[in-house]
N, C-alpha and C positions, 0 to 999 in steps of 0.2 A: 164732599171732603175726601181726600185720599190720604192714607197714612201708611208708612213703612215702619213697623215695630220691630225693634231688635232687642233680644234679652241680652244684657251686658253685664260683665264683671265690673267694668268701670266705663265712664265716658266723660269727655270734656269738650268744651268749646273755647277756641282761642280767637280773639278778634285784635287785630292790630298788635300782635305779639304778646298780648296779655290774656291770661286765662279769665274768662267771664264767668263760666260755670263748670263745675265738675261733680260727678255723683259716683257713688259706689254701686253695688249690685242693684239691678233693676231694669228699667226700660229706657231705651233711646227711641224717641219717636219723631220721625220726620213727617211734617204735616203740610200737605198742599191744599190750597183753598181755591175754588173756582167760583165764578160769578153766580152760578146757580145755587151755592150753598147758603145756609141760613142757620138759625139757633137750633132747629130741629136736628140738623146734621151734627152740630156741635154735641148736643146732649146725647144722641144716639151712639156717636163714636166715643165720647169720653166714658160712658157706661161700658161699652164693649171693651175698651183698652183696660180698664182697671179690674175687669172681671175675667179676662182671658186666663185660662189655666195653663200656663206655659212655664211654671217654675216646678222644679222637682219636690216631691214630698220625701218622706223618710225612706220609702221604697224605691226612690230614684224614678218615679213616674211623674210625668208632667200633669200635676193635679192641683197646683196652687196658683193663685193669682198674685199679682204685685201686691195687692192689699194683704193677703194671706202671709206672704213672705216678708212684709215690712220693707220692701224695695223702695228705691228712688225712682223718679221719672225725669228725664231731660228731654225738652221739646225744642225742635229746631224747624223753623219755617223753611219750606222748599218748594218753590213755585215750579221747579223743573219736573215734579211729580206729575204734572199735567201736560208734559211734552206730547206732541203729535208728531209721529215719525213716518207716517204713510207716504208722503210725497217727499222725494229727494233725500238728501243727507243732512239738511239743516233742520233741526227740530223747530216746530211752531209752539208757541206758549200762548196762543190765543185764548185758550180756555182758562188759563190762570187768572184769578181776580186781580183787578187793580188794587192798589193799596188802600184806597178809600173804602172798599168792601173788605179786603182781606185783613187789615190790621184790627178792626173791631172784632172780627170773628176769631182770629188768632188770639187776641187778648181774652176773650170769653172762653175759648178752649182751654187756655192755661189756667184761667181762674177755676173753671169748672173741674178740671183735673185735680187741682189742689184741693178743692172742697171734697171731692169724692176720696182722694187719697189720704186726706187728713194731715197733710203737710205741704209746705211750699214745693212747687215743681220748679226745677232749674230750667233756664231757657238760653237760647241764643239771643241774637238781636235781629229783629225783623228787618230784612233788606241789606244787611251787612254781609261783607266778604268774610266768611268764617272758615276756620280750620277745625274739623271734627276728629277727635281721636276716640277710638273705642276698642274694647276687647269684647267681641261677640261671644257670648256664652252658650255654647252648644255645637255648632251655630244654630240659633233659633231666629228666623226672620219671618214675620207675617205681614202681608199686604191687606189692607182693608180699604174699600171704597164705599161710601155711604149711598152712592147711587146704585151700586150692584148688591150690596149686603150678602156677599157669598161667605 
């Protein structure tokens, strides 16, 4: 799994001109799932996300997690995170999982984040054309890939 995590002041997802989800301060997580992913990737990534110390403490040092800060999480599925751009100018998405693999893992990812966070995680809609609005706080953007674990 691959995730782009952004610390935000607020974020929202609009689908067909209607706001589906919106959050206050917290994290916007774009999640890409590939065929090689499984529940082990879900568990590892969820634990990493909720424990990332990227929120400021009282000394303005990034020392708090989303759990510590009481922030929200908004998750948006994004197969394009697995784009291959080596050849030509048209990205290949061959590594992105098909919906029969991706949807159950995406749902598991959202459920596990909700359990770890102790509250419901906001979402987009898998496979939908979405408009994402966000105010990146910092800016702070972290990229995590469960296959590289850097």
